[in-house]
matplotlib code that plots the C-alpha trace (Angstrom):
import matplotlib.pyplot as plt

x = [0.3, 3.1, 5.5, 5.3, 6.1, 9.1, 10.4, 9.8, 11.6, 14.2, 14.0, 14.4, 17.6, 18.9, 18.4, 20.1, 22.7, 23.6, 21.9, 21.2, 22.5, 23.0, 19.4, 18.7, 20.9, 19.3, 16.1, 17.4, 18.6, 15.3, 13.4, 15.5, 15.3, 11.1, 11.8, 13.9, 11.5, 8.7, 10.3, 11.6, 7.8, 6.9, 9.2, 8.6, 4.7, 4.9, 7.5, 5.2, 2.5, 5.0, 6.4, 2.8, 4.9, 1.7, 2.0, 4.7, 7.0, 4.2, 2.7, 6.8, 7.4, 4.2, 4.3, 8.0, 6.8, 4.1, 6.4, 8.6, 5.8, 4.5, 7.8, 8.5, 5.0, 6.3, 9.3, 8.0, 5.6, 8.9, 10.5, 8.1, 7.1, 10.5, 10.8, 7.9, 9.1, 12.6, 11.1, 8.7, 9.5, 10.6, 8.0, 7.2, 8.1, 5.2, 3.7, 5.7, 2.6, 3.8, 7.1, 9.1]
y = [-6.1, -4.4, -7.5, -7.5, -4.0, -4.6, -7.6, -5.6, -2.6, -5.2, -6.7, -3.2, -2.5, -5.8, -5.3, -1.6, -3.3, -5.6, -8.9, -10.6, -8.2, -10.7, -11.6, -7.9, -7.1, -10.5, -8.8, -5.4, -7.3, -9.1, -5.8, -4.8, -7.6, -6.6, -3.5, -4.2, -6.9, -4.7, -2.0, -4.4, -6.0, -2.2, -1.0, -4.4, -3.7, -0.3, -1.4, -3.3, -1.2, 1.7, -0.8, -1.8, -5.6, -8.5, -12.0, -14.2, -11.1, -9.5, -12.3, -13.5, -10.1, -9.5, -13.1, -11.6, -8.6, -10.7, -13.1, -10.7, -8.6, -11.4, -12.1, -8.9, -9.2, -12.7, -11.3, -8.2, -10.2, -13.0, -9.8, -8.5, -11.7, -11.7, -8.4, -9.1, -12.2, -10.4, -7.6, -9.5, -10.2, -13.3, -15.4, -14.9, -17.9, -20.0, -19.6, -21.6, -24.2, -25.5, -26.1, -28.7]
z = [20.2, 21.6, 21.5, 17.9, 17.6, 19.4, 17.3, 14.0, 15.6, 15.9, 12.6, 11.0, 13.5, 12.5, 8.3, 9.3, 10.6, 7.1, 8.4, 5.7, 3.3, 0.5, 0.9, 0.3, -2.0, -4.0, -3.8, -4.9, -8.3, -8.9, -8.5, -11.3, -13.5, -12.9, -14.0, -17.2, -18.1, -18.0, -19.9, -22.4, -22.7, -23.0, -25.7, -28.1, -27.8, -28.4, -31.0, -32.9, -33.1, -34.9, -37.6, -38.8, -39.7, -40.6, -40.1, -38.3, -37.6, -36.1, -34.3, -32.9, -31.6, -29.5, -28.3, -27.0, -25.6, -23.7, -22.2, -21.3, -20.0, -17.6, -16.6, -15.2, -13.4, -11.8, -11.5, -9.1, -7.6, -6.3, -5.1, -3.3, -1.3, -0.7, 0.6, 2.9, 4.0, 4.8, 6.8, 8.9, 12.8, 13.9, 15.5, 19.2, 21.7, 22.9, 26.2, 28.7, 29.4, 25.9, 26.5, 27.9]

ax = plt.figure().add_subplot(projection="3d")
ax.plot(x, y, z, "-o")
ax.set_aspect("equal")
plt.show()
């Protein structure tokens, strides 16, 4: 257990020093895209309800709002998964018995 904690602390220290800075920056942008997509989806959903359109324009706006909202959720999940991967410590070496 303590070995995992020290490896995790080492990884956090490496990230603070700027190791994988480009990956962290790209992941931060992915979070921003997710928030923008979610916001646009919500705004379009509210606009479609407020405008009172009917027929094809209403369906197009609602479909676009749903697509943007789902795209924001997917981008957020992707960013969260990559963030978990980036902060995960390196694997522990196998026991010496199994090494060549």
